[in-house]
N, C-alpha and C positions, 0 to 999 in steps of 0.2 A: 580626210582619213577614210571616208566612205567612198570616195571616188576611185575607180580603177586606176592603177598606177603602173606605167611603162617600166620605170626603175625598179619597182617591187618585182615585177613579172620575170625581168632579167635575172634578178638576184635569186628569185625563187627556183629558176631552171638551174642555176649553178649549185644551189642548195640540194636541189633535188638528185641531181647527179651524184654529189657527194654522199648524199642519204643513201642511194642506191648502191654506191661502191662500198659503203659500210657496212651493209647488210647482207646476208647470205640469201635471204629470201623475204619478200614482202607479200603478204596475202591480204586482199581486201574483200572484205564481205559487206553486202548490203548497199552498194554504192546506188542502187536504183532507188533508195530512200532519199536522195538528196535533190530536193526539187529547186529548180533554178527560178520558178515563178513565185515562190513563197519566201519571205524573210525567214532565216533559220538562226537558231541558237545550237551551237555545238556544246554538248555537256559530257565530256570524257571523264574516265577515272584518272587519277593522277597518281602516278607512281615513279616517274623519272624525269622530273625538273623539265628543262627546255625540250627534251626529246619528245614529251607527249604533245604539245602544239605542233612540233614538226612533223610527227607521226599523221596528225590531220591535215596539215597543210600540204604536206608531199604526196598524199593519197587523194586529194580532190583538186579540181581546176579552178577553185575560188581563191579569194583573197579576204579571208575573215579577219575582223577586227578581234583583238583579244584583250581581255581584262586581266591584269597581273597584279601580284602582290606590290604595294606601293614603295617598299624599301629598296627595290631595284632601281628606283628613279632618284635616289638621294645625290648621285653624283651629276653635276650639271652637264658635264661632257657626254653623259650618255643618254640623256633625255632626247636629244634630237634625233639619235640612232633609233631609239625606241619608237619614237613619233613615226619615223620612216617606216619602221617594220610593222606599223598599225597596232600598237600595243598602248593600252591606257592603264592608269593606276587605278587600283581600288583599295581604300584605306580600311584597315583593321583596328580594333580597339589598341593593340600592341604598337600602332603607329602613333598613338596619341589621340586623346578624346577630341582634341582641339582641331584636328584633321578630318574627323568623321563627316564634317558638313560639306567637304569636298565632294563626297561620294554623289550629292545631289546633282551636281555639274556633270559628273563622269556619266551617271545614269542617263541623263539627258541627252548627253552625245551618243550614248549607246542606243537609245531609243531612235534617235535621229538616224542612226544606221540602220535600223530595222523598218524604219518608215521608208527607206529607199530600196527595200527588198533586198537588202544585203545580208551578210552573215556575221555573227558574233560568237566569240569562243570564250568559254567560262568554265572553270572547274568547279562541280558542285561541292566538292570536299574543301575547297579553299585551303588545302595543304597536300603535300605529297608524302607518301607514306615509305617509299623505297622497299616495299615488299607486295606480295600478291594478296593483299589487304585493302578492303575499302574502308574509308573514314567515314563518320557520320556525314550526311550531306547538310550544307547550310542553307539559308533561305534566299542566297543572292540570285539564283537563276529563277525561281518563281517570281520573286519581286520584281525584277527587270522585265520579265515577260508579262505579268499582269499590268505593270505600269505603262507598258507599251500599248497593249490591248486596250485597257481601259480609256487611255487618252484618244483612241481612235474608235471607240465605240465597239470593240471586238470585230472590226472589218479588217483587220491587218492580215488575217489568215497566218498567223506566226505558228511556227512549228518548232518544237524542241526536239533535237536529234540526240538521243542517249548514244554514247560511243564507248566500246570496250577497247582497251589497248592491251596487247600481250606481247612480252618480250621472252625469248627462250632465255636471255641473260639480260641483267640490267645494265652493264657496262662493257663486256667483252665485244670486241671488234668481230664483224661478221657473224652476228647473232641472227635470229629470225624474228620477224615482226609480223603480227596480225592486227589489223585494225577493223573492228566489227562494228558497222554503223546499224543501229536498231531502227525499228519502224517508229515514225515520229509520233510525237505526242501533241495533239492539236489543241491550242488554248480556248477554242471556242466550245469544247466540250466542258469547260469549266465556268461558262459564262454565268449561268444562272446561280451556281454556287457561290461565285466571287461577289455577284450583286446582293447575294442575301447575307453571306458572312465571309468578308476577304480573308480573316485569319485562319479559318477552318479550310477555305479553298487553297491557300498558300500551303498549309500543312498537308493537304491531301496531294496537292502536285509535287511537293517535295518526297514524300513517301512514294508515290508512283515512280517519279524519276530514279529515285534510289533503287526501287526494285528492278526497274528495266536496265540499269546500267549494270546491277550485279548479274543479271541473266547474261550479259555479254561479257563477263570478265571471269577469272579464277579467283575467288574470294575465300581464303582460308582464314576462318574465324578464330582458330585458336591463338592466343598470343603466348601461352605457356610453351606449347609444343609446335609452334610455327616451322622451325627447322625439320623437325621429324616429319611432318606432312609433306614438305617440300621433298625431303629425301625419298619417302615412300613414292612420291609421284615419280621421281627419276628411276626408282627401282622398278616399279610395276607399269609405269605409264604405257611404253610401246607394246608390252606383251598383252595388256589389258585391252588396247586399242585393236590390236591385231586379232585377238580372240572374238572381239564384237563384230568386226568388218570381215574377217577371213581374208585379210590382204594388208599390205603395207598402207598405213593411213597417210592421208594428205595433211598438209598443216592445219587446215581447218577441223578435219576428222580428229586428229590428235587433240586440238584444243578442246573440242566437244567432249572427247573421251575422257581427258583429263579432268574437266569440270565436273563430269558425272562421277569419276573415281573418287575425287576429293569429297563430294557431297554423300557418297555412300559411306565413306570412313568417317566422316564427322557425325554423321547421324548414326552410326554404329556406336561410336565412343559416347555419344549423349545417352544412349540406351543401356550402355554396358561400362561405366566409367571405372569400375574395379578392375575389369579384364584388360583396360587400356592403360592403366597404370603399370601392369607387368610388361604389355607391349612396348610402351615408351622406354621402360627400362632396357628391354632387349635392344631396341633401336639405338639407345644412347651407347650401349656397349660396343656395338658394330661400329657405329660411327667414330666413336673414340680411337678405336684400332685403325680404321682408315685414314683419319685425319692425322693420326700421329706419325704415319709414314707418307702422307700426301697423295694417297691413292684415290682415284675417283670410283664412286659406286659401281660404274659401269663394269669394271674389271672383275668384279664378283660374278658377273653374268657370263663372262667369256672365258674360253679355254684358250690359255696362251701356250701354244706348242712351240718347242724349241725351233724347228724347222721353218715355221712362220715368223718367228722372231729373227731368224737369220736372214731370211729373204728381205724382210721389211727393213732389216739394218742396212743390207746392201743397197736398196733402193734409196735409203736415207743419205748413204755415203755418195750416191749419184746426183742426189738434189742439193748436196752441200755447197757446190759453186752457186747455184740459183740464190740459195738462202743467203750467202756471203755478199753477193752483188747487190742483192736487195737491201741487206743490211747498210751497206755503204751509202747507197743512194737515198735511204728512207729514215736512217737513224734520227737525222735531225728532225724532220717535220713530223715524225710518227712516235719514236721511242722516247726521246727526251722529255716532250710534254706529258707523256703518260708517267714517266718516272717522277717529274715534278709533281704532278696532280695528286697521285696517290700518296705522296708524301706530306702535302700540304693542305688538302682538302678534306675537312673533317667529316662532312655529310656525304657517304657513299652514293645517295641518290644524285649528288652533282657531279660524280665522276664522268659519267657518259656525256654530260652537257660540255664540260671542260675539254674532254678529249675530241669531241666533234668540232666545236668552235675553234680550238687551237689549231687543230688539223685543217679546218677549212681555210684558216688564215695562212697558215705556214705553207700548205700544199699550193695555195693560190699564188703566193710570192714565188715558190719554187718553180711553179709551172710558168710563170712570166719570165723568170730568169732563164730557164731551160728553152723557151720558145725563142726569147732574143738571142741568146748564143748560137742556137741551131739555125736561125736567120743569117746571123753574121758569118758562121763557118761555111754554110752550104748555099746560101742565097737562094733558098727554094721554100716556098710555103708549104707546099705538099709534104715536102721531107720534114720541116719544122713541126707540122702537125702530126706526122707518123711517129716521131720521136717523143712528142708530148703524150699521145695516146700510149704508146709503149712504156713510157714512165709511170703513168697512172695505173694502167692495167697489170703492168709488171710488178708494181709494188703490192697489189692484192694477191697476185700469184705466189710472189715471194713470201708474203705473210701466211698464206695457206700452207706452203711448204714447211715454213717455221712452226707453225701450229701443230701440223702433222708430225713434225720431228718432236716436239714436246710430248705428244701422245705416245710415240714410238719410244721415247725414253722411259715414260711410265710404265709402259709394257715390259721393257727390258728389265727394269727395276722390280716390277712384279714377278717376272720369270726368275730372276735370281733369288728373290725372297722366297718363292715356291720351292727352290732347290736347297736353300739354307734352313729354311724354317717349315718343313713340309707339315709337321704336327699343328703348328699355330695356324697355317693357312687352311687345314682341314677343319680346325675347330672353328675358324672363323666363317667358312662355306656352311658347315653344319649349323651354326646359329642362324646364318641367313635363309637355309632352306626351311628350317622350322618357322622362322617368321614369315617367310613367303607362303607356306602352307597355311597359316593362320590366316593371312590377308586373302588368299584364294578363297577360302571358305566363307570369309566376311563379306566379299563383294561378288562371289558366286561366279568365278570364271575359271 
């Protein structure tokens, strides 16, 4: 498992291509922190099931070994696959007390990986949240790190890499992804403390790692009003970033700006809880009106003019054949799994994982069939490859056209609503302006 694998490397390139296709933009920060001369433990925040380790895997040249929850190893047929994918089980109390002893063997194998100057991946939260919220860190990362270093008299030069993973949406196709690699934590800095008081050293390392990871993420602390903070981020985020930078923000700049915005709002609520009771009431009213009509928040910020709507509708009609052709060729590998998944998967945090894995399998089968048929019909490898590339890239282009069509329909419905219910729309916009003025005063932009 610690050795470099050719099969794994080939599969990784296939997955990386699929990962690139399924995202609008992937931004990587801090790759200079990833040393090849030191053993590393990747310690990311965990919000999106399998997509989180893939975010690390597809943005590094390495083949890290991952420690994952033991319950995914229950099926015997799955175990060899997980072993090939360099995944080892970690047992929790919920997996049965009788199994906790197995962790000693697993940790021993993990230490062996680090002793060969390879990389280990482990989620400090030991669970996923499905939200922009960090869960309390457990002690597994410090425990393994200290076991490895103490076994090697603190000469291993082990580094823990805190990682922040940010998605513009958790399960939508063509979302944005930002992977933020922080500066490494060197275990040698904790040598004296560990030799004096191992429990205190473990606690200090866990707290330091938690602080470092939080600095690389957007962590909305409010559990009661989480959705309202997300809504405010969508309403104010871009304008706040533009005012700070005097230009259109990059993905990195928007992330940092959103992080700052949420921090300012949360601090203000902590200092003025009574004022925020009224603010949350206002937000709840606006959100309820928008949700009842399935309107996105950004329509409140846009002026939907009749001539623009007509021109965009004409463009939509022109693009309809592309959407229709894409629907014919991609409905089985793309649409059907999505329909099945969102009806049968109870935890939304797994939507993206099943979308990606089912799509990867079905598109691989479809690509093989298309390539074989093209070779049979045209007897030309270049033509077959051209058809295959057109199929894959054409699918994304078709999806983008379809997604744009949905946005257009929402704008048309908004335009119709504005003509049928002008007073209701004016009241809604007035409430939004009052709320926005309050927010501008709070965050001073």
